[in-house]
NUDO-968566 format. One line per field, with one value per residue (C-alpha): residue number from 1; residue in three letters; x, y, z. Coordinates in Angstrom, 2 decimals. Example, Ala and Ser with C-alpha at 12.3 -4.5 7.8 and 13.67 -1.06 7.14 Angstrom:
# NUDO-968566
lumvo: 1/2;
lomi: ALA/SER;
xx: 12.30/13.67;
yy: -4.50/-1.06;
zz: 7.80/7.14;
//
This chain:
# NUDO-968566
lumvo: 1/2/3/4/5/6/7/8/9/10/11/12/13/14/15/16/17/18/19/20/21/22/23/24/25/26/27/28/29/30/31/32/33/34/35/36/37/38/39/40/41/42/43/44/45/46/47/48/49/50/51/52/53/54/55/56/57/58/59/60/61/62/63/64/65/66/67/68/69/70/71/72/73/74/75/76/77/78/79/80/81/82/83/84/85/86/87/88/89/90/91/92/93/94/95/96/97/98/99/100/101/102/103/104/105/106/107/108/109/110/111/112/113/114/115/116/117/118/119/120/121/122/123/124/125/126/127/128/129/130/131/132/133/134/135/136/137/138/139/140/141/142/143/144/145/146/147/148/149/150/151/152/153/154/155/156/157/158/159/160/161/162/163/164/165/166/167/168/169/170/171/172/173/174/175/176/177/178/179/180/181/182/183/184/185/186/187/188/189/190/191/192/193/194/195/196/197/198/199/200/201/202/203;
lomi: UNK/UNK/UNK/UNK/UNK/UNK/UNK/UNK/UNK/UNK/UNK/UNK/UNK/UNK/UNK/UNK/UNK/UNK/UNK/UNK/UNK/UNK/UNK/UNK/UNK/UNK/UNK/UNK/UNK/UNK/UNK/UNK/UNK/UNK/UNK/UNK/UNK/UNK/UNK/UNK/UNK/UNK/UNK/UNK/UNK/UNK/UNK/UNK/UNK/UNK/UNK/UNK/UNK/UNK/UNK/UNK/UNK/UNK/UNK/UNK/UNK/UNK/UNK/UNK/UNK/UNK/UNK/UNK/UNK/UNK/UNK/UNK/UNK/UNK/UNK/UNK/UNK/UNK/UNK/UNK/UNK/UNK/UNK/UNK/UNK/UNK/UNK/UNK/UNK/UNK/UNK/UNK/UNK/UNK/UNK/UNK/UNK/UNK/UNK/UNK/UNK/UNK/UNK/UNK/UNK/UNK/UNK/UNK/UNK/UNK/UNK/UNK/UNK/UNK/UNK/UNK/UNK/UNK/UNK/UNK/UNK/UNK/UNK/UNK/UNK/UNK/UNK/UNK/UNK/UNK/UNK/UNK/UNK/UNK/UNK/UNK/UNK/UNK/UNK/UNK/UNK/UNK/UNK/UNK/UNK/UNK/UNK/UNK/UNK/UNK/UNK/UNK/UNK/UNK/UNK/UNK/UNK/UNK/UNK/UNK/UNK/UNK/UNK/UNK/UNK/UNK/UNK/UNK/UNK/UNK/UNK/UNK/UNK/UNK/UNK/UNK/UNK/UNK/UNK/UNK/UNK/UNK/UNK/UNK/UNK/UNK/UNK/UNK/UNK/UNK/UNK/UNK/UNK/UNK/UNK/UNK/UNK/UNK/UNK/UNK/UNK/UNK/UNK;
xx: -0.02/1.06/1.86/-0.12/3.00/5.94/6.70/6.57/9.03/6.28/2.55/1.34/-2.21/-3.16/-5.59/-8.61/-10.64/-14.22/-12.66/-11.10/-14.22/-16.64/-14.32/-14.16/-17.84/-18.57/-16.55/-17.75/-21.82/-22.51/-20.52/-21.92/-25.75/-23.92/-23.47/-26.89/-28.34/-26.30/-27.05/-30.63/-33.56/-33.96/-31.77/-34.17/-34.96/-36.49/-34.61/-36.21/-35.95/-32.63/-31.21/-32.38/-31.04/-27.47/-27.64/-28.50/-25.36/-23.56/-24.59/-23.57/-20.32/-19.57/-20.22/-17.67/-14.99/-15.40/-14.93/-12.05/-10.38/-11.46/-9.40/-6.71/-6.19/-6.28/-3.58/-0.52/0.04/3.73/4.30/7.19/8.71/10.89/8.38/5.11/4.84/1.51/1.93/-0.61/0.04/-1.21/0.14/3.75/3.30/4.81/4.91/7.35/6.13/8.14/6.76/7.91/5.77/2.44/0.18/-2.54/-3.93/-7.52/-10.11/-13.66/-16.59/-16.96/-19.83/-21.10/-24.75/-27.23/-30.92/-34.24/-37.80/-35.99/-34.69/-30.50/-29.41/-25.63/-23.46/-21.16/-20.18/-16.78/-14.07/-11.32/-8.19/-7.46/-3.72/-3.50/0.05/2.11/1.23/-2.42/-2.49/-4.70/-4.44/-7.37/-7.58/-10.69/-11.32/-12.61/-9.60/-6.91/-6.52/-5.07/-6.85/-7.64/-3.63/-2.58/-5.08/-4.13/-0.67/-0.60/-2.89/0.65/3.37/3.39/4.37/8.33/8.20/6.06/6.51/4.97/2.80/0.45/-1.49/-5.24/-6.73/-7.12/-10.94/-11.89/-15.38/-17.54/-19.52/-20.65/-19.20/-23.21/-23.75/-20.47/-21.46/-25.29/-23.53/-20.61/-24.25/-25.65/-23.00/-21.96/-25.91/-25.78/-22.36/-23.75/-26.59/-24.66/-22.27/-25.72/-27.06/-23.81/-22.95/-26.22/-29.40;
yy: 0.27/3.98/6.13/9.32/11.57/9.66/10.18/6.58/4.58/2.76/2.15/-1.06/-1.76/-5.71/-7.75/-7.13/-9.83/-8.40/-8.76/-12.07/-13.89/-12.44/-14.21/-17.32/-17.32/-16.10/-19.25/-21.72/-20.50/-21.36/-24.10/-25.84/-24.90/-26.52/-30.08/-29.79/-29.33/-31.86/-34.37/-34.18/-34.84/-31.83/-33.13/-34.56/-36.82/-33.36/-31.90/-27.94/-28.13/-30.18/-26.92/-24.51/-26.41/-25.93/-22.53/-21.87/-24.20/-22.05/-18.66/-20.04/-21.32/-18.05/-16.36/-18.49/-18.56/-14.71/-14.59/-17.04/-14.44/-11.68/-13.79/-14.04/-10.15/-10.05/-6.65/-5.91/-2.11/-0.99/3.15/4.33/7.82/6.77/3.67/2.20/-1.43/-3.69/-7.42/-10.12/-12.52/-15.33/-15.33/-14.30/-11.26/-8.08/-4.64/-1.56/1.61/5.06/8.15/9.58/7.56/7.97/10.90/11.41/9.95/10.95/8.99/8.89/6.60/2.93/0.58/-3.30/-2.94/-6.15/-5.84/-7.41/-6.73/-4.25/-2.08/-1.79/-1.68/-1.10/-4.25/-2.27/1.98/3.39/5.05/4.14/5.50/5.73/5.94/6.98/6.15/7.97/4.86/5.40/2.34/2.52/0.94/1.01/0.21/0.19/0.73/-2.82/-4.50/-3.55/-2.34/0.94/2.67/6.08/6.78/4.90/7.56/10.50/9.70/8.44/11.29/13.57/10.84/12.91/16.36/17.07/17.61/14.06/12.41/10.04/11.30/9.72/12.61/11.28/8.49/5.15/4.86/1.02/0.34/-1.72/-2.13/-5.58/-7.64/-8.95/-10.22/-11.51/-13.74/-14.46/-15.64/-17.88/-19.39/-20.08/-21.49/-23.75/-25.36/-26.18/-28.21/-29.58/-30.70/-31.97/-33.94/-35.11/-35.98/-38.18/-40.26/-40.43/-40.61;
zz: 0.09/-1.02/1.69/0.61/2.01/0.44/-2.85/-4.71/-7.11/-8.45/-8.54/-9.67/-10.64/-10.28/-11.68/-9.77/-7.99/-9.38/-13.17/-12.96/-10.74/-13.75/-15.91/-14.18/-13.96/-17.24/-18.37/-16.13/-15.78/-20.08/-19.70/-17.27/-19.13/-22.56/-20.80/-18.76/-22.87/-24.05/-21.15/-21.73/-23.81/-25.33/-27.90/-30.16/-33.65/-34.57/-36.91/-36.70/-32.64/-32.71/-34.61/-32.22/-29.77/-30.84/-32.12/-28.30/-27.61/-29.95/-28.36/-25.14/-26.12/-27.66/-24.57/-22.49/-24.84/-24.74/-21.05/-21.40/-23.84/-21.01/-18.34/-20.23/-21.07/-17.60/-17.00/-14.63/-14.67/-13.29/-13.50/-12.59/-13.14/-16.50/-18.08/-17.96/-17.97/-19.26/-18.59/-18.85/-16.39/-17.92/-21.16/-19.73/-22.78/-20.99/-22.87/-22.00/-23.30/-23.33/-22.27/-25.62/-27.85/-25.86/-27.91/-25.61/-22.07/-21.59/-19.09/-19.60/-18.03/-18.45/-17.34/-17.94/-18.45/-17.84/-19.60/-18.36/-20.17/-22.85/-20.24/-19.46/-16.35/-14.72/-13.14/-13.08/-13.36/-13.38/-15.55/-17.71/-19.40/-22.71/-23.79/-27.19/-29.06/-31.95/-33.92/-33.76/-31.63/-28.13/-24.58/-22.43/-18.85/-16.53/-13.10/-13.18/-13.97/-11.83/-8.58/-7.11/-10.74/-8.88/-8.35/-11.45/-13.66/-11.92/-12.62/-16.31/-16.94/-16.45/-18.70/-21.62/-19.65/-18.98/-15.13/-15.00/-11.45/-9.69/-7.07/-4.87/-2.91/-3.50/-2.00/-4.10/-3.88/-3.68/-5.91/-4.22/-7.24/-9.02/-6.33/-5.36/-8.96/-8.76/-5.65/-7.26/-10.03/-8.38/-6.22/-9.23/-10.96/-8.29/-8.28/-11.68/-11.25/-8.30/-10.33/-13.37/-10.54/-9.01/-12.38/-13.83/-10.15/-8.37/-11.02;
//
């Protein structure tokens, strides 16, 4: 933890439990439904019904692999007085970004939304930092996916200045949004997995 009265030599944003949790559950939940469908009597000899079931299975599989991709895209952001490093621990990849390669850094709102009865609601609402490079590439870091986002964001917005030096004179606000949904999905997923195990070994 960074002491606000000290000048830090490095600020680190690790992958957040919220992002990792949603990624893992986003893979396990649809995978459980796929196994449940494939092991049921919903697969019939009726071609029309069977084709519809396989379309549903494909959609769940698409969502599952999308969540797996999000998990492997988990970032670890390291900022010093001279360089920005973004690493992806699960794929053993690291990228160093020199400050002189950065064209602009801006912050905007970020949200994850759900829908019900033709209306949308926020599952998570926060911010994101967009780092634009001179080679026209962009790097996006959200408050949902890393820890220490508040301190990192404040410092990242100044890396294009000639007088840049790490500062920690701001409180790192912890956003607890989304954890209720995560707990709900965890309970639902384990209920599905338990049902699958019970169906296979006890029935």
